[in-house]
C-alpha positions in Angstrom: 0.0 0.0 0.0 1.6 3.2 -1.1 0.4 6.2 0.9 0.6 9.8 -0.1 3.6 11.4 1.7 3.3 14.7 3.4 5.2 17.6 1.9 7.2 19.6 4.4 5.0 22.3 5.9 7.7 24.8 5.3 6.5 25.1 1.8 3.4 26.8 3.2 5.2 29.3 5.5 5.6 33.0 4.8 8.6 32.4 2.5 6.7 29.9 0.3 8.0 29.9 -3.2 10.8 32.4 -2.6 14.0 31.1 -4.1 17.5 32.1 -2.9 17.8 35.0 -5.2 21.0 36.8 -5.7 21.1 40.5 -4.6 20.9 41.5 -8.3 17.9 39.3 -8.9 16.2 40.8 -5.8 16.8 44.3 -7.2 15.3 43.2 -10.5 12.3 41.7 -8.7 11.7 44.8 -6.7 11.7 46.9 -9.9 9.4 44.4 -11.6 6.9 44.6 -8.8 6.8 48.4 -9.0 6.3 48.2 -12.8 9.7 49.7 -13.4 10.3 47.2 -16.1 13.2 48.8 -17.9 15.2 48.9 -14.6 14.2 45.3 -13.9 15.4 44.2 -17.4 18.8 45.7 -16.7 19.1 43.5 -13.6 17.6 40.3 -15.1 19.5 40.3 -18.4 23.1 39.8 -17.2 21.9 37.1 -14.8 20.0 35.3 -17.5 23.0 35.4 -19.7 24.9 33.7 -16.9 22.4 30.9 -16.7 20.1 32.1 -13.8 16.9 30.1 -14.5 14.6 32.4 -12.6 15.9 35.5 -14.4 15.6 33.7 -17.8 11.9 32.9 -17.0 11.4 36.6 -16.0 12.8 37.8 -19.3 10.6 35.3 -21.2 7.6 36.7 -19.3 8.6 40.3 -20.1 9.0 39.7 -23.8 5.7 37.7 -23.8 3.7 40.6 -22.5 5.8 43.6 -23.7 6.8 44.7 -20.2 9.8 47.2 -20.6 10.7 45.6 -24.0 9.1 45.3 -27.4 6.7 42.4 -27.3 8.2 39.4 -29.0 6.9 35.9 -28.6 9.9 34.5 -30.4 12.3 36.1 -28.0 10.0 35.1 -25.1 10.2 31.5 -26.3 14.0 31.7 -26.4 14.2 32.6 -22.7 11.5 30.2 -21.7 13.4 27.4 -23.4 16.7 28.3 -21.6 14.9 28.3 -18.2 13.0 25.1 -19.0 16.2 23.3 -20.0 17.5 24.0 -16.5 14.5 22.4 -15.0 12.3 25.5 -14.3 9.0 23.7 -14.0 6.6 26.5 -14.9 8.8 27.3 -18.0 8.5 23.7 -19.0 4.8 23.8 -18.7 4.6 27.0 -20.7 6.7 25.6 -23.4 4.3 22.6 -23.6 1.4 25.0 -24.1 3.3 27.1 -26.6 4.5 24.2 -28.7 1.0 22.6 -28.6 -0.7 25.8 -29.8 2.1 27.2 -32.0 2.3 30.4 -30.0 5.6 32.2 -30.7 7.1 29.0 -32.1 6.3 26.5 -34.9 3.6 24.1 -33.7 5.2 20.9 -32.6 2.9 18.7 -30.5 5.5 16.0 -30.1 7.8 18.5 -28.5 4.9 19.8 -26.4 4.4 16.4 -24.9 8.2 16.3 -24.1 7.9 19.5 -22.1 4.8 18.3 -20.3 6.5 15.1 -19.3 9.5 17.0 -17.9 7.3 19.2 -15.8 5.1 16.2 -14.8 8.1 14.2 -13.6 8.8 17.0 -11.2 5.3 16.6 -9.8 3.6 19.4 -11.6 -0.1 18.3 -11.3 -1.5 20.3 -14.3 1.1 18.7 -16.6 0.3 15.3 -15.2 -3.4 15.9 -15.9 -2.7 17.2 -19.4 -0.6 14.0 -20.2 -3.3 11.8 -18.7 -5.9 13.4 -21.0 -3.5 13.3 -24.1 -2.9 9.6 -23.7 -6.5 8.8 -22.8 -7.9 10.5 -25.9 -4.9 9.9 -28.2 -4.4 13.6 -28.6 -0.9 14.3 -30.0 0.3 10.8 -28.9 -0.9 7.3 -29.7 -3.7 6.4 -27.4 -2.2 4.5 -24.4 -4.5 3.9 -21.5 -1.7 2.5 -19.3 0.2 5.8 -19.6 -3.0 7.8 -19.1 -3.7 5.8 -16.0 -0.1 6.5 -14.7 -0.4 10.3 -15.1 -4.0 10.6 -13.9 -3.1 8.6 -10.8 -0.2 10.9 -9.9 -2.3 14.0 -10.4 -5.3 12.4 -8.6 -3.1 11.6 -5.6 -2.3 15.3 -5.4 -6.0 16.0 -5.1 -6.8 17.2 -8.6 -10.5 16.7 -9.0 -10.5 16.2 -12.8 -7.8 13.6 -12.6 -9.7 11.8 -9.8 -12.8 11.7 -11.9 -10.9 10.5 -15.0 -9.2 7.8 -12.8 -12.7 6.7 -11.7 -13.7 6.4 -15.3 -10.7 4.3 -16.2 -11.4 1.9 -13.3 -15.1 1.8 -14.3 -14.4 0.8 -17.9 -11.2 -1.2 -17.4 -9.0 1.1 -19.4 -5.3 0.9 -18.4 -6.2 -1.1 -15.3 -8.4 -4.1 -14.4 -12.0 -3.1 -14.3 -13.1 -2.5 -10.7 -16.3 -0.6 -10.0 -15.5 -0.5 -6.2 -12.3 1.4 -6.8 -14.0 3.5 -9.5 -16.5 4.6 -6.9 -13.8 5.6 -4.5 -12.2 7.9 -7.0 -15.5 9.3 -8.1 -16.3 10.0 -4.5 -13.0 11.8 -3.9 -13.6 13.9 -7.0 -17.2 14.6 -6.0 -16.0 15.7 -2.5 -13.8 18.2 -4.4 -17.0 19.6 -5.9 -17.1 17.8 -9.3 -20.6 17.7 -10.5 -19.6 15.2 -13.2 -18.2 12.8 -10.6 -21.3 13.0 -8.6 -23.4 12.0 -11.6 -21.0 9.2 -12.5 -21.0 7.9 -8.9 -24.8 7.9 -8.9 -25.0 6.1 -12.3 -22.3 3.6 -11.2 -24.3 2.7 -8.1 -27.3 1.8 -10.2 -25.6 -0.4 -12.8 -24.4 -3.9 -12.4 -20.9 -5.0 -13.1 -20.4 -5.7 -16.8 -17.5 -6.9 -18.9 -15.2 -4.2 -20.2 -16.3 -2.6 -23.4 -14.4 -3.5 -26.5 -12.4 -0.5 -27.7 -11.8 0.0 -31.4 -8.2 -0.1 -32.4 -7.9 3.3 -34.1 -4.7 4.7 -35.5 -4.6 7.8 -33.2 -1.4 9.1 -34.8 -3.0 9.2 -38.1 -6.1 10.9 -36.6 -3.9 13.7 -35.0 -2.1 14.2 -38.3 -5.5 14.7 -40.0 -6.6 17.2 -37.4 -3.4 19.2 -37.9 -3.7 19.1 -41.7 -7.4 20.3 -41.4 -6.4 23.2 -39.2 -3.8 24.3 -41.7 -6.5 24.2 -44.4 -8.8 26.3 -42.3 -6.1 28.8 -41.7 -5.6 29.1 -45.5 -9.3 29.8 -45.8 -10.2 26.3 -47.2 -13.1 25.7 -44.7 -14.7 23.1 -46.9 -11.8 20.8 -46.8 -11.4 21.2 -43.1 -15.1 20.5 -42.5 -15.0 17.3 -44.5 -12.1 16.0 -42.4 -13.8 17.0 -39.1 -17.1 15.4 -40.1 -15.4 12.0 -40.9 -13.4 12.1 -37.6 -16.3 13.3 -35.6 -18.8 10.8 -37.0 -16.7 7.7 -37.6 -14.0 8.0 -35.0 -15.9 9.9 -32.3 -13.0 12.4 -32.1 -13.8 15.1 -29.5 -11.4 17.7 -31.1 -13.1 17.3 -34.5 -16.6 17.5 -32.9 -15.6 20.7 -31.1 -14.1 22.2 -34.2 -17.3 21.4 -36.2 -19.5 22.9 -33.5 -17.4 26.1 -33.1 -17.4 26.6 -36.8 -21.1 26.3 -37.1 -21.6 28.6 -34.1 -19.4 31.3 -35.6 -20.7 30.9 -39.2 -17.1 30.9 -40.4 -17.1 30.1 -44.1 -20.5 28.4 -43.8 -24.0 29.5 -42.9 -24.4 30.0 -39.1 -26.3 27.1 -37.6 -26.8 27.1 -33.8 -28.7 23.8 -33.6 -25.9 21.9 -35.4 -23.3 23.7 -33.3 -25.1 22.6 -30.2 -25.1 19.0 -31.4 -21.4 18.7 -32.1 -20.3 20.7 -29.1 -22.5 18.6 -26.8 -20.8 15.4 -28.1 -17.3 16.8 -27.5 -18.3 18.1 -24.0 -19.7 14.7 -23.1 -16.2 13.3 -23.7 -14.6 15.7 -21.3 -13.4 18.3 -23.8 -12.9 21.3 -21.5 -13.3 24.1 -24.1 -16.4 22.4 -25.5 -17.8 22.3 -22.0 -17.2 26.0 -21.7 -18.9 26.7 -25.0 -21.8 24.5 -24.0 -22.2 26.4 -20.8 -22.4 29.7 -22.8 -24.9 28.1 -25.3 -27.2 27.2 -22.5 -26.8 30.5 -20.9 -27.7 32.4 -24.1 -30.2 29.9 -25.4 -28.7 29.6 -28.9 -29.6 26.4 -30.7 -31.3 25.1 -27.5 -33.8 26.3 -25.0 -32.2 28.6 -22.4 -31.3 26.6 -19.3 -29.3 28.5 -16.7 -29.0 25.5 -14.4 -27.4 23.4 -17.2 -25.2 26.4 -18.0 -23.8 26.4 -14.5 -23.3 22.7 -14.6 -21.3 22.7 -17.8 -19.3 25.7 -16.7 -18.5 23.7 -13.6 -17.2 20.8 -15.6 -15.1 23.0 -17.7 -13.7 24.7 -14.7 -12.9 21.4 -13.1 -10.9 20.5 -16.2 -8.8 23.6 -15.6 -10.3 26.1 -18.0 -9.3 29.4 -16.5 -12.0 31.5 -18.1 -14.7 29.1 -17.0 -13.3 29.2 -13.4 -13.5 33.0 -13.5 -17.1 33.1 -14.9 -18.2 30.5 -12.3 -16.6 32.5 -9.5 -18.4 35.6 -10.8 -21.8 33.9 -10.8 -21.3 32.6 -7.2 -20.1 36.1 -6.2 -23.1 37.8 -7.6 -25.7 35.1 -6.9 -26.6 34.8 -10.6 -28.5 31.5 -11.3 -27.0 30.0 -8.1 -27.2 31.0 -4.4 -24.6 33.7 -3.5 -21.6 32.0 -2.0 -18.5 34.1 -1.4 -16.4 31.1 -0.3 -17.1 29.3 -3.6 -16.4 32.5 -5.5 -13.1 32.9 -3.7 -12.2 29.3 -4.6 -12.8 29.7 -8.3 -11.3 33.1 -8.6 -8.2 31.8 -6.9 -7.8 28.9 -9.4 -8.3 31.2 -12.4 -5.9 33.8 -10.9 -3.2 31.2 -10.4 -3.4 30.6 -14.2 -2.9 34.3 -14.9 -6.5 35.3 -15.6 -6.4 39.0 -15.0 -10.1 39.5 -14.4 -9.9 36.8 -11.7 -6.9 38.5 -10.1 -8.8 41.8 -10.0 -11.9 40.1 -8.6 -9.8 38.3 -6.0 -8.2 41.6 -5.0 -11.7 43.1 -4.4 -12.7 40.1 -2.2 -9.6 40.5 0.0 -10.1 44.2 0.2 -13.8 43.9 1.2 -13.5 40.8 3.3 -15.9 38.7 1.2 -15.4 35.0 1.8 -12.2 35.7 3.7 -11.0 38.1 6.4 -10.0 41.5 5.2 -6.4 41.3 4.0 -5.0 44.4 2.4 -1.7 42.8 1.6 -3.3 40.0 -0.4 -5.6 42.6 -2.1 -2.5 44.6 -3.2 -0.8 41.5 -4.4 -3.6 40.5 -6.7 -4.3 44.0 -7.9 -0.6 44.2 -8.8 -0.7 41.0 -10.7 -3.7 42.2 -12.7 -2.3 45.7 -13.2 0.9 44.2 -14.6 -1.2 42.7 -17.3 -2.8 46.1 -18.2 -6.1 45.6 -16.3 -7.5 49.2 -16.0 -9.7 48.5 -13.0 -6.9 46.9 -11.1 -4.6 49.9 -11.7 -7.2 52.2 -10.3 -7.9 50.1 -7.3 -4.3 49.5 -6.6 -3.6 53.2 -6.6 -6.6 53.9 -4.3 -5.7 51.1 -1.9 -2.1 52.2 -1.5 -3.3 55.8 -1.0 -6.0 55.1 1.6 -4.8 52.0 3.4 -2.2 51.7 6.1 0.3 50.7 3.5 0.8 54.2 2.0 4.5 54.8 1.6 4.7 57.6 4.2 2.8 55.5 6.8 4.9 52.5 6.1 8.1 54.4 6.5 7.0 55.7 9.9 6.0 52.1 10.9 9.4 50.8 10.0 11.1 53.6 11.9 9.1 52.8 15.0 9.9 49.1 14.7 13.6 49.9 14.2 13.8 52.1 17.2 12.3 49.4 19.4 14.4 46.7 17.8 17.6 48.5 18.3 16.7 48.8 22.0 16.5 45.0 22.1 12.8 44.4 21.9 12.5 40.9 20.5 9.0 41.3 19.2 10.0 44.4 17.3 13.0 42.6 15.9 10.8 39.7 14.7 8.2 42.1 13.1 11.0 44.0 11.3 12.5 40.7 10.0 9.0 39.9 8.7 8.7 43.2 6.9 12.0 42.6 5.1 11.3 38.9 4.4 7.9 39.5 2.9 8.8 42.8 1.2 5.9 44.6 2.8 5.8 48.1 1.4 9.4 47.7 0.1 11.5 45.3 -1.8 12.5 42.1 -0.1 15.8 42.2 1.7 16.8 38.8 3.0 20.0 39.9 4.6 18.2 42.4 6.7 15.5 39.8 7.5 18.3 37.4 8.6 19.8 40.0 10.8 16.6 40.8 12.7 15.3 37.3 12.9 18.7 36.2 14.3 18.6 38.9 17.0 15.1 37.9 18.0 15.9 34.2 17.9 18.9 34.7 20.2 16.4 36.1 22.7 14.4 32.9 22.4 11.6 34.3 20.3 9.9 31.1 18.9 8.5 32.6 15.7 11.8 34.1 14.9 13.6 30.8 15.5 11.2 29.0 13.2 11.6 31.5 10.4 15.3 31.6 10.8 15.3 27.8 10.6 13.4 28.0 7.3 15.9 30.5 5.9 18.8 28.1 6.6 16.8 25.2 5.3 16.1 26.9 2.0 19.3 28.9 1.7 17.4 32.2 1.6 19.7 35.1 2.3 22.3 32.7 3.8 24.2 29.6 2.6 22.0 26.5 2.9 22.8 24.8 6.2 20.5 21.9 7.3 22.3 21.6 10.7 21.6 25.2 11.5 18.0 24.8 10.3 17.5 21.9 12.6 19.0 23.8 15.5 16.6 26.7 15.2 13.6 24.5 14.4 14.3 22.5 17.5 14.6 25.5 19.7 11.2 26.7 18.5 9.8 23.2 18.8 10.9 22.9 22.4 8.8 26.0 23.1 5.8 24.2 21.8 5.5 25.7 18.2 3.6 23.0 16.3 4.9 23.8 12.8 8.5 23.7 14.1 7.8 20.3 15.8 6.5 19.0 12.5 9.6 20.3 10.6 11.9 18.7 13.2 10.0 15.4 12.7 10.3 15.6 9.0 14.0 16.3 9.1 14.5 13.2 11.3 12.3 11.1 9.0 14.2 11.9 5.8 17.6 12.4 7.4 18.1 16.0 6.5 20.9 17.6 8.5 21.0 14.6 10.9 21.1 10.8 10.6 17.7 9.3 9.8 15.9 8.5 13.1 12.3 7.2 12.8 11.7 7.1 16.5 12.7 10.8 16.9 10.4 11.6 13.9 7.6 9.8 15.6 8.1 11.8 18.8 8.0 15.2 17.2 5.2 14.3 14.8 3.2 13.2 17.9 3.8 16.5 19.7 2.7 18.5 16.7 -0.2 16.2 15.9 -1.6 16.6 19.4 -1.8 20.3 18.8 -3.9 19.7 15.7 -1.2 20.1 13.1 -2.7 18.3 10.1 0.7 17.7 8.3 2.0 16.0 11.5 -1.3 14.0 11.8 -0.8 12.8 8.2 2.8 12.0 8.8 2.0 10.1 12.0 -0.8 8.2 10.2 1.6 7.2 7.4 4.1 5.9 9.9 1.5 3.7 11.7 0.1 2.5 8.4 3.4 1.5 7.1 5.0 0.4 10.3 7.8 3.0 10.0 9.6 3.5 13.3 6.7 1.9 15.2 4.7 -1.3 15.1 2.2 -1.2 12.3 -1.2 -0.3 13.6 -4.0 0.4 11.1 -6.4 1.6 13.8 -3.9 4.2 14.9 -3.3 5.2 11.3 -7.0 5.7 10.7 -7.3 7.7 14.0 -4.7 10.2 12.9 -5.8 10.4 9.3 -9.4 10.9 10.5 -8.3 13.8 12.7 -6.6 15.5 9.8 -9.5 14.8 7.5 -11.9 16.5 9.9 -9.8 19.6 9.4 -10.2 19.4 5.6 -7.0 17.6 4.7 -7.5 16.1 1.2 -4.4 14.0 1.7 -5.8 12.4 4.8 -9.1 11.7 3.1 -7.3 9.9 0.3 -5.2 7.9 2.7 -8.3 6.8 4.6 -9.7 5.6 1.3 -6.6 3.5 0.7 -6.9 1.9 4.2 -10.5 0.7 3.6 
């Protein structure tokens, strides 16, 4: 039984995602965040030339959107490739998308799959899900259910609802794995618990039907099918819609190809080169959507919403938008969030709106970033958080969102974070810190570590955290341990990290106790010691730390450092699950 391992909680602390930037990169990042793109470019460029992957990615982004440089997708691609070749996971994912769509580079779907695989092998869940879909449908690769199963399973174990639903489908139909309705139901249930309407319906249908032999799947040459789709798209771009339509009709009718069905439907909907026909558009888009085609599901939601080619059905519109959103379509996620926020065709639910806006914002959807900024500013679905509001307004403003630019200026002017107010706050913290006040030293360290109201300065953060930590300030000791663990502002030093985490842990700080346990479990900075790991996990778990409860559950389930005890494993997983841990819920399913 392979249980899902718990990632170190340090990835979720205040420094999450902050690499050990050089001083020059920090300068560039500070300029970038202030929209001073030309100054940022001067800092990033020499670093990128020297092989700094993060700087290379930043240059790619700047050329991609024309920030401080003439917009050039070709140049953007050059820098994305350099970063991706060094293992930059987001650059690898972006290259997969670019080569798949032919954006700024000749379309090469074989190369796209290569990039997705590199990112997926680093644990990037969206890439894993994309590969699962590609191999399942034979899109850009020969159909291979075993490979689809492999990638869907990896993404599903990270809690991706779409992958969980797809894995359930594979178990239900015996694709890539022996047919097993019981296991299918488990994965459908996990996906349904994540809010998947499709999984809920599949689970209900599965419970009504009796087990039946696996369906016989036609042995179709998927490579040939993909080649035909590519050739037809080339024909459409040349204006030869008739040739393209003939190819799509054959593939859509005889091969049940979802891409061809969608292309047919979209062409009829737009009336591009043929008479507009909403009823026929609805027919083909529905077929593609039923096969899980995310863009078709989004179109179908819009069709039901507007009543084109079918009777208007706002309930069905929301359902299809939900499916598209669950498949990762950012625009669908944004529109779904908007409807929950405004209570349009669904009960007003700010928490649901926050969830969908966040998912879309993480994919760079500027409207969602703007909406998220407003929610944090007004405290809708979340406590008022001006720092997060400023963060998301900045992200949207950097993409040219006019509303975000206005709100950002207003928030900075009216809130406590106005430059003159911030300066006075730092001065007051500094005066108290220099007089030896440990809390002021810790607060000052936090200001520099997070870049609140100014650029990040990890050396200053290290200085103030160290002074507070020497005075036995537990939070400062924890954050100092994290800086040494990640090598942020200081050379990476696992022994020093363990020292500071332990001092904080001994004062009862649960996150520090978990970190100490994790370091003993994996042997980071100290010889591996499962009994010591068990001790620290237990202390943190008893305080309600879900990561520690998961770690403790895994140790009891696998008999690591303790006699195997499934009842104890279930106990700890259940406690974590009650707090909303998806990992714990999945591990409980595995123990059934």
